[in-house]
C-alpha positions as CSV (number, residue, x, y, z in Angstrom):
1,M,-33.2,-9.6,-8.7
2,T,-30.3,-8.6,-6.7
3,T,-30.4,-11.5,-4.1
4,R,-30.6,-13.9,-7.0
5,K,-27.6,-12.5,-8.6
6,A,-25.6,-12.8,-5.0
7,Q,-26.7,-16.3,-4.5
8,R,-25.3,-17.2,-8.2
9,F,-21.8,-15.5,-7.4
10,D,-18.7,-17.7,-7.4
11,P,-15.9,-16.0,-5.5
12,E,-13.5,-18.8,-6.9
13,A,-14.6,-17.9,-10.5
14,F,-14.4,-14.5,-10.0
15,L,-10.8,-14.8,-8.5
16,A,-9.8,-17.1,-11.4
17,S,-10.8,-14.6,-14.3
18,V,-10.0,-11.3,-15.5
19,G,-12.4,-8.4,-15.9
20,V,-13.0,-4.6,-15.0
21,G,-10.4,-3.8,-12.2
22,R,-8.5,-7.0,-12.1
23,S,-6.0,-8.6,-14.0
24,K,-3.7,-11.8,-13.8
25,E,0.1,-12.0,-14.5
26,K,2.5,-14.9,-14.0
27,F,5.6,-14.3,-11.8
28,Q,8.9,-16.2,-12.3
29,R,10.7,-17.2,-8.8
30,G,12.4,-14.3,-7.4
31,R,10.4,-11.7,-9.3
32,I,9.4,-8.5,-7.4
33,I,5.3,-8.1,-7.4
34,F,5.8,-5.0,-5.4
35,R,8.3,-3.0,-3.4
36,Q,8.3,-1.5,-0.2
37,G,7.1,2.1,-0.5
38,D,5.5,1.6,-4.0
39,G,1.9,3.2,-3.9
40,A,-0.5,0.9,-2.4
41,D,-3.6,0.9,-4.8
42,A,-4.5,-2.8,-5.2
43,V,-5.3,-6.0,-3.2
44,F,-3.5,-9.3,-4.7
45,Y,-4.5,-13.1,-4.5
46,V,-2.1,-15.7,-5.0
47,Q,-3.9,-18.1,-7.5
48,K,-0.9,-20.4,-7.9
49,G,2.6,-20.7,-6.3
50,K,4.3,-19.0,-3.3
51,V,5.1,-15.3,-2.2
52,Q,7.1,-14.1,0.4
53,I,6.5,-10.7,2.3
54,T,9.8,-9.0,3.3
55,V,10.5,-5.9,5.0
56,A,13.7,-3.7,5.2
57,S,15.0,-1.2,7.7
58,E,16.7,2.0,6.7
59,Q,19.9,0.2,7.3
60,G,19.3,-2.2,4.7
61,K,18.5,-5.4,7.4
62,E,15.7,-7.5,5.8
63,G,13.3,-9.6,7.6
64,V,10.8,-12.3,6.0
65,I,7.3,-11.8,7.9
66,A,5.3,-13.9,5.8
67,I,5.3,-16.6,3.5
68,L,1.9,-16.9,1.5
69,E,0.4,-19.6,-0.9
70,A,-2.4,-20.4,-3.0
71,G,-5.8,-19.0,-1.6
72,E,-4.1,-15.9,0.2
73,F,-4.5,-12.6,-0.2
74,F,-1.9,-9.6,0.3
75,G,-1.9,-6.1,0.0
76,E,-5.1,-5.6,1.8
77,G,-3.7,-2.4,3.8
78,C,-4.6,0.0,0.9
79,L,-8.2,-1.0,1.9
80,A,-7.6,0.7,5.4
81,G,-6.3,3.8,3.7
82,Q,-2.6,2.7,3.3
83,P,-1.0,5.1,0.8
84,L,2.3,3.0,0.3
85,H,3.2,-0.7,0.5
86,M,4.8,-1.3,4.1
87,A,6.9,-4.3,2.6
88,T,7.9,-6.0,-0.4
89,A,6.4,-9.1,-2.1
90,S,8.1,-11.5,-4.3
91,A,7.6,-14.7,-5.8
92,M,9.4,-17.7,-4.2
93,A,8.3,-20.3,-7.0
94,E,6.4,-19.6,-10.2
95,S,3.2,-17.8,-9.4
96,A,0.0,-16.8,-10.9
97,I,-1.1,-13.5,-9.1
98,V,-4.5,-11.8,-9.5
99,R,-4.6,-8.0,-9.1
100,I,-7.9,-6.4,-7.9
101,E,-7.8,-2.5,-8.3
102,K,-8.9,-1.0,-4.7
103,D,-12.2,0.3,-6.3
104,A,-13.2,-3.0,-7.8
105,M,-12.2,-4.8,-4.3
106,I,-14.3,-2.3,-2.3
107,R,-17.4,-2.9,-4.9
108,V,-17.4,-6.7,-4.7
109,L,-17.0,-6.7,-1.0
110,R,-20.1,-4.5,-0.7
111,E,-22.2,-6.2,-3.3
112,Q,-21.2,-10.0,-2.8
113,P,-21.9,-11.3,0.5
114,T,-20.2,-14.6,-0.1
115,F,-17.2,-13.2,-1.2
116,S,-17.1,-10.5,1.9
117,Q,-17.3,-13.9,4.3
118,L,-14.5,-15.3,2.3
119,F,-12.5,-12.3,2.6
120,M,-13.4,-12.1,6.3
121,A,-12.4,-15.4,7.3
122,F,-9.2,-15.0,5.5
123,L,-8.4,-11.7,7.5
124,L,-9.3,-13.5,10.8
125,S,-7.3,-16.4,10.2
126,R,-4.2,-14.1,9.2
127,N,-4.8,-12.3,12.6
128,V,-4.7,-15.5,14.4
129,Q,-1.4,-16.6,12.4
130,I,0.2,-13.0,13.4
131,E,-0.6,-13.4,16.9
132,A,0.6,-16.9,17.1
133,D,4.0,-15.7,15.3
134,L,4.3,-13.1,18.0
135,V,4.1,-15.4,20.8
136,D,6.5,-17.7,19.1
137,Q,8.9,-15.0,18.6
138,L,8.8,-13.7,22.2
139,F,8.7,-16.7,24.1
140,N,10.3,-20.0,22.0
141,S,13.7,-20.8,21.0
142,S,15.2,-20.2,17.7
143,E,15.2,-24.0,17.5
144,K,11.5,-24.3,18.4
145,R,10.8,-21.6,15.8
146,L,12.2,-23.3,13.3
147,A,10.6,-26.5,13.7
148,R,7.3,-24.7,13.9
149,L,7.8,-22.8,10.6
150,L,8.8,-26.3,9.0
151,L,5.7,-27.9,10.2
152,L,3.5,-24.8,9.1
153,L,5.0,-25.0,5.7
154,A,4.7,-28.3,5.2
155,H,0.7,-28.1,6.3
156,F,1.1,-30.6,9.0
157,G,-2.0,-31.4,10.6
158,K,-4.0,-29.9,7.6
159,D,-4.6,-33.2,5.8
160,G,-3.8,-35.9,8.1
161,R,-0.7,-37.4,6.4
162,M,2.3,-38.5,8.7
163,E,5.1,-37.5,6.1
164,L,4.8,-33.9,4.2
165,V,6.8,-32.5,1.6
166,I,8.0,-28.9,1.5
167,P,8.5,-27.1,-1.8
168,K,12.3,-26.0,-2.0
169,I,13.2,-23.1,0.5
170,N,16.7,-22.1,1.1
171,Q,18.5,-21.7,4.3
172,E,18.7,-17.9,4.3
173,I,14.8,-17.4,3.8
174,L,14.2,-20.0,6.6
175,A,16.7,-17.6,8.9
176,A,15.3,-14.4,8.1
177,R,11.8,-16.0,9.1
178,V,12.8,-17.5,12.2
179,G,15.1,-14.6,13.3
180,T,18.6,-16.1,13.5
181,T,21.5,-16.7,11.7
182,R,21.9,-19.1,8.7
183,S,24.7,-21.0,10.5
184,R,22.1,-21.8,13.3
185,I,19.6,-22.8,10.7
186,N,22.2,-25.1,9.2
187,Y,23.1,-26.4,12.9
188,F,19.4,-27.1,13.7
189,M,18.5,-28.9,10.1
190,N,21.4,-31.2,10.4
191,K,20.1,-32.1,14.1
192,F,16.9,-32.6,13.1
193,R,17.9,-34.8,10.3
194,K,20.0,-36.8,12.4
195,L,17.0,-37.5,14.9
196,G,15.0,-38.5,11.8
197,F,12.6,-35.5,12.1
198,I,13.4,-34.5,8.7
199,E,14.8,-36.1,5.5
200,Y,16.5,-34.3,2.6
201,N,17.3,-35.7,-0.8
202,G,16.7,-32.9,-3.2
203,T,13.4,-32.6,-1.5
204,L,12.6,-31.7,2.4
205,K,10.7,-34.1,3.9
206,V,9.1,-33.2,7.4
207,H,7.8,-36.0,9.7
208,S,5.3,-35.5,12.2
209,S,7.8,-36.4,15.0
210,L,9.2,-32.9,14.6
211,L,6.5,-31.7,17.1
212,N,8.6,-33.3,19.8
213,V,10.7,-30.4,19.5
214,I,7.9,-27.9,20.2
215,V,6.3,-29.9,23.0
216,H,9.7,-30.6,24.8
217,D,10.7,-28.3,27.5
């Protein structure tokens, strides 16, 4: 009987609905989901929209460490015993966020293999992304880091399109994510536009030719 229930379990339906230990809330652009230092007692899932994760130093310097989209989890540190959030999460666009209390998350991970597999796949993908980001930060110039970030935000290579559109994102966020100044971002964006790598007319469009910046020595 338990096996048959596990086979019928639908992770997407679980994440799309509310129930014991989980709720869903809409967040407008700029609204804080949780702050650095808040109690960590739940895992969050981006059902719709875009979320940025930022960290601030004691001196007030802030950096963007991740930009998350629909289908991604955050706040999972509570599952490893993290008592407080190490970063701040805020909506970059109108977003629908599912909140799963820690106990409910642990329970579904233990009882539902299909959900455990989905969550494990996410964690492995996140780990690969973190390693790639670290290598990028250590060895690539800010120009190459910006080019890589734009291609990632545009989902380059995920669906085979040659021209990809990015939702609105300002240069301050790009600067924080790349680890440089806004003026440098502005310089590189103008350079990319003159070379035909990007287009900007209210909407930012990225061409596959932007890869030339990354592969060129």
